[in-house]
N, CA and C atoms as a LAMMPS dump frame, in Angstrom:
ITEM: TIMESTEP
0
ITEM: NUMBER OF ATOMS
255
ITEM: BOX BOUNDS ff ff ff
-5.0000000000000000e+02 5.0000000000000000e+02
-5.0000000000000000e+02 5.0000000000000000e+02
-5.0000000000000000e+02 5.0000000000000000e+02
ITEM: ATOMS id mol type element x y z
1 1 1 N 0.817 -1.187 0.001
2 1 2 C 0.027 -0.053 0.034
3 1 3 C 0.909 1.235 0.016
4 2 1 N 0.662 2.16 -0.893
5 2 2 C 1.448 3.398 -0.931
6 2 3 C 1.069 4.375 0.271
7 3 1 N 2.063 5.113 0.76
8 3 2 C 1.934 6.074 1.835
9 3 3 C 1.455 7.278 1.286
10 4 1 N 0.44 7.907 1.932
11 4 2 C -0.121 9.095 1.26
12 4 3 C -0.114 10.385 2.14
13 5 1 N -0.39 10.316 3.432
14 5 2 C -0.447 11.519 4.173
15 5 3 C 0.463 11.422 5.359
16 6 1 N 1.011 12.552 5.66
17 6 2 C 1.931 12.685 6.929
18 6 3 C 1.068 12.674 8.138
19 7 1 N 1.668 12.048 9.178
20 7 2 C 1.126 12.093 10.477
21 7 3 C 1.877 13.151 11.249
22 8 1 N 1.281 13.627 12.348
23 8 2 C 1.951 14.587 13.167
24 8 3 C 3.205 14.168 13.834
25 9 1 N 3.418 12.796 13.889
26 9 2 C 4.553 12.159 14.462
27 9 3 C 5.723 12.068 13.539
28 10 1 N 5.47 12.137 12.233
29 10 2 C 6.489 12.051 11.247
30 10 3 C 7.618 13.065 11.425
31 11 1 N 7.345 14.281 11.696
32 11 2 C 8.327 15.339 11.859
33 11 3 C 9.135 15.005 13.009
34 12 1 N 8.66 14.826 14.217
35 12 2 C 9.589 14.455 15.342
36 12 3 C 10.363 13.227 15.104
37 13 1 N 9.868 12.245 14.415
38 13 2 C 10.545 11.075 14.091
39 13 3 C 11.701 11.4 13.165
40 14 1 N 11.445 12.199 12.206
41 14 2 C 12.535 12.526 11.273
42 14 3 C 13.646 13.383 11.866
43 15 1 N 13.209 14.129 12.925
44 15 2 C 14.147 14.986 13.633
45 15 3 C 14.98 14.142 14.652
46 16 1 N 14.66 12.845 14.734
47 16 2 C 15.352 11.85 15.589
48 16 3 C 14.787 11.432 16.842
49 17 1 N 13.402 11.615 17.045
50 17 2 C 12.737 11.173 18.164
51 17 3 C 12.469 9.636 18.066
52 18 1 N 13.193 8.833 18.826
53 18 2 C 12.906 7.41 18.776
54 18 3 C 11.487 7.081 19.371
55 19 1 N 10.989 7.907 20.285
56 19 2 C 9.737 7.621 20.953
57 19 3 C 8.656 7.898 19.885
58 20 1 N 8.74 8.883 18.949
59 20 2 C 7.799 9.168 17.864
60 20 3 C 7.852 8.054 16.9
61 21 1 N 8.893 7.473 16.532
62 21 2 C 9.016 6.484 15.593
63 21 3 C 8.448 5.197 16.118
64 22 1 N 8.61 4.881 17.45
65 22 2 C 7.993 3.744 18.02
66 22 3 C 6.451 3.757 17.971
67 23 1 N 5.903 5.001 18.275
68 23 2 C 4.512 5.185 18.191
69 23 3 C 3.957 5.033 16.77
70 24 1 N 4.733 5.522 15.785
71 24 2 C 4.311 5.272 14.376
72 24 3 C 4.295 3.818 14.04
73 25 1 N 5.302 3.031 14.556
74 25 2 C 5.283 1.594 14.311
75 25 3 C 4.112 0.989 14.897
76 26 1 N 3.727 1.391 16.157
77 26 2 C 2.596 0.75 16.818
78 26 3 C 1.283 1.1 16.131
79 27 1 N 1.283 2.23 15.393
80 27 2 C 0.161 2.592 14.71
81 27 3 C 0.064 2.004 13.337
82 28 1 N 1.23 1.261 12.909
83 28 2 C 1.183 0.542 11.619
84 28 3 C 1.605 1.574 10.518
85 29 1 N 2.058 2.74 10.877
86 29 2 C 2.348 3.782 9.869
87 29 3 C 3.692 3.437 9.14
88 30 1 N 4.598 2.727 9.736
89 30 2 C 5.95 2.44 9.111
90 30 3 C 5.926 1.261 8.139
91 31 1 N 4.637 0.582 8.026
92 31 2 C 4.558 -0.54 7.091
93 31 3 C 4.302 -0.155 5.727
94 32 1 N 4.267 1.008 5.403
95 32 2 C 3.973 1.513 3.984
96 32 3 C 5.21 1.224 3.169
97 33 1 N 4.99 0.907 1.869
98 33 2 C 6.038 0.818 0.969
99 33 3 C 7.084 1.857 0.956
100 34 1 N 8.328 1.612 1.201
101 34 2 C 9.382 2.643 1.122
102 34 3 C 9.444 3.586 2.397
103 35 1 N 8.593 3.358 3.32
104 35 2 C 8.548 4.248 4.406
105 35 3 C 9.873 4.285 5.297
106 36 1 N 10.369 3.144 5.777
107 36 2 C 11.582 3.124 6.507
108 36 3 C 12.776 3.64 5.783
109 37 1 N 12.877 3.294 4.411
110 37 2 C 13.957 3.879 3.68
111 37 3 C 13.878 5.41 3.542
112 38 1 N 12.704 5.881 3.28
113 38 2 C 12.554 7.329 3.127
114 38 3 C 12.74 8.041 4.44
115 39 1 N 12.328 7.511 5.49
116 39 2 C 12.475 8.007 6.819
117 39 3 C 14.043 8.114 7.161
118 40 1 N 14.716 6.971 6.796
119 40 2 C 16.146 7.053 7.048
120 40 3 C 16.904 8.131 6.279
121 41 1 N 16.461 8.396 5.057
122 41 2 C 17.053 9.344 4.211
123 41 3 C 16.814 10.741 4.725
124 42 1 N 15.542 11.121 5.248
125 42 2 C 15.227 12.367 5.734
126 42 3 C 15.912 12.599 7.019
127 43 1 N 16 11.595 7.831
128 43 2 C 16.702 11.739 9.149
129 43 3 C 18.164 12.022 8.89
130 44 1 N 18.817 11.38 7.967
131 44 2 C 20.14 11.701 7.568
132 44 3 C 20.302 13.111 7.174
133 45 1 N 19.368 13.53 6.296
134 45 2 C 19.45 14.919 5.758
135 45 3 C 19.282 15.926 7.029
136 46 1 N 18.331 15.726 7.758
137 46 2 C 18.09 16.647 8.908
138 46 3 C 19.196 16.635 9.894
139 47 1 N 19.805 15.545 10.212
140 47 2 C 20.937 15.539 11.104
141 47 3 C 22.182 16.162 10.57
142 48 1 N 22.23 16.283 9.303
143 48 2 C 23.426 16.951 8.778
144 48 3 C 23.289 18.445 8.47
145 49 1 N 22.139 19.018 8.879
146 49 2 C 21.912 20.463 8.736
147 49 3 C 22.761 21.193 9.714
148 50 1 N 23.343 22.312 9.202
149 50 2 C 24.099 23.181 10.217
150 50 3 C 23.203 24.192 10.779
151 51 1 N 23.733 24.875 11.793
152 51 2 C 22.963 25.925 12.518
153 51 3 C 22.593 27.111 11.598
154 52 1 N 23.561 27.405 10.708
155 52 2 C 23.156 28.49 9.742
156 52 3 C 21.98 28.16 8.823
157 53 1 N 21.902 26.892 8.464
158 53 2 C 20.67 26.462 7.691
159 53 3 C 19.473 26.512 8.514
160 54 1 N 19.495 26.043 9.731
161 54 2 C 18.37 25.979 10.622
162 54 3 C 17.893 27.433 10.954
163 55 1 N 18.728 28.443 10.906
164 55 2 C 18.378 29.767 11.385
165 55 3 C 18.323 30.783 10.229
166 56 1 N 18.198 30.315 8.991
167 56 2 C 18.164 31.244 7.831
168 56 3 C 16.857 31.891 7.63
169 57 1 N 15.742 31.398 8.15
170 57 2 C 14.535 32.084 7.981
171 57 3 C 13.662 31.688 9.253
172 58 1 N 12.529 32.464 9.391
173 58 2 C 11.639 32.279 10.54
174 58 3 C 11.123 30.819 10.664
175 59 1 N 10.71 30.219 9.551
176 59 2 C 10.056 28.876 9.535
177 59 3 C 11.054 27.818 10.056
178 60 1 N 12.321 27.842 9.403
179 60 2 C 13.312 26.886 9.778
180 60 3 C 13.679 27.18 11.302
181 61 1 N 13.811 28.434 11.695
182 61 2 C 14.211 28.658 13.058
183 61 3 C 13.178 28.091 13.991
184 62 1 N 11.919 28.214 13.662
185 62 2 C 10.779 27.692 14.505
186 62 3 C 11.037 26.101 14.665
187 63 1 N 11.295 25.534 13.512
188 63 2 C 11.526 24.061 13.679
189 63 3 C 12.893 23.748 14.467
190 64 1 N 13.859 24.58 14.453
191 64 2 C 15.095 24.452 15.145
192 64 3 C 14.8 24.479 16.652
193 65 1 N 13.868 25.332 17.055
194 65 2 C 13.552 25.489 18.474
195 65 3 C 12.935 24.158 18.977
196 66 1 N 12.293 23.395 18.073
197 66 2 C 11.654 22.107 18.464
198 66 3 C 12.737 20.92 18.552
199 67 1 N 13.836 21.13 17.921
200 67 2 C 14.868 19.94 17.924
201 67 3 C 15.305 19.49 19.247
202 68 1 N 15.483 20.293 20.246
203 68 2 C 15.885 19.702 21.525
204 68 3 C 14.705 18.865 22.166
205 69 1 N 13.549 18.947 21.755
206 69 2 C 12.455 18.122 22.304
207 69 3 C 12.511 16.735 21.831
208 70 1 N 13.236 16.552 20.761
209 70 2 C 13.411 15.197 20.202
210 70 3 C 14.603 14.405 20.713
211 71 1 N 15.441 15.054 21.508
212 71 2 C 16.662 14.41 22.093
213 71 3 C 16.204 13.528 23.197
214 72 1 N 16.86 12.439 23.281
215 72 2 C 16.56 11.458 24.386
216 72 3 C 17.282 11.922 25.71
217 73 1 N 16.524 12.096 26.659
218 73 2 C 16.974 12.575 27.97
219 73 3 C 17.693 11.381 28.692
220 74 1 N 19.008 11.564 29.024
221 74 2 C 19.732 10.532 29.743
222 74 3 C 19.834 10.716 31.261
223 75 1 N 19.829 12.028 31.723
224 75 2 C 20.005 12.26 33.108
225 75 3 C 18.844 13.19 33.511
226 76 1 N 17.746 12.665 34.047
227 76 2 C 16.712 13.39 34.574
228 76 3 C 16.65 13.579 36.073
229 77 1 N 17.734 13.161 36.717
230 77 2 C 17.759 13.198 38.258
231 77 3 C 18.337 14.557 38.731
232 78 1 N 19.027 15.254 37.936
233 78 2 C 19.678 16.587 38.415
234 78 3 C 18.609 17.661 38.509
235 79 1 N 19.111 18.813 38.979
236 79 2 C 18.288 19.975 39.014
237 79 3 C 17.844 20.42 37.547
238 80 1 N 16.637 21.037 37.494
239 80 2 C 16.051 21.344 36.171
240 80 3 C 16.964 22.043 35.246
241 81 1 N 17.722 23.061 35.73
242 81 2 C 18.621 23.695 34.833
243 81 3 C 19.873 22.956 34.396
244 82 1 N 20.19 21.807 34.936
245 82 2 C 21.302 21.085 34.725
246 82 3 C 21.01 19.742 33.962
247 83 1 N 19.873 19.455 33.558
248 83 2 C 19.492 18.253 32.941
249 83 3 C 20.23 18.182 31.546
250 84 1 N 20.915 17.021 31.387
251 84 2 C 21.701 16.986 30.084
252 84 3 C 21.008 16.125 29.034
253 85 1 N 21.216 16.431 27.757
254 85 2 C 20.495 15.675 26.648
255 85 3 C 21.028 14.359 26.588
């Protein structure tokens, strides 16, 4: 079956959120023809973007502000201002 519409979780998954990708898998959204391969390509593209690319206009800058939300949190036991990605 061909993939036709984006889900709201596709963007965070493409930005590197493992949790978003797992949810897409549970929903059956990753079973579409070519989905894993295309997701891998877009993840690679996004991860290679430099800060100057992210901040070149308002739209991309807005997406750049969302990027830290996709990082896996490894140390959530410290004070709020010292939590590391």
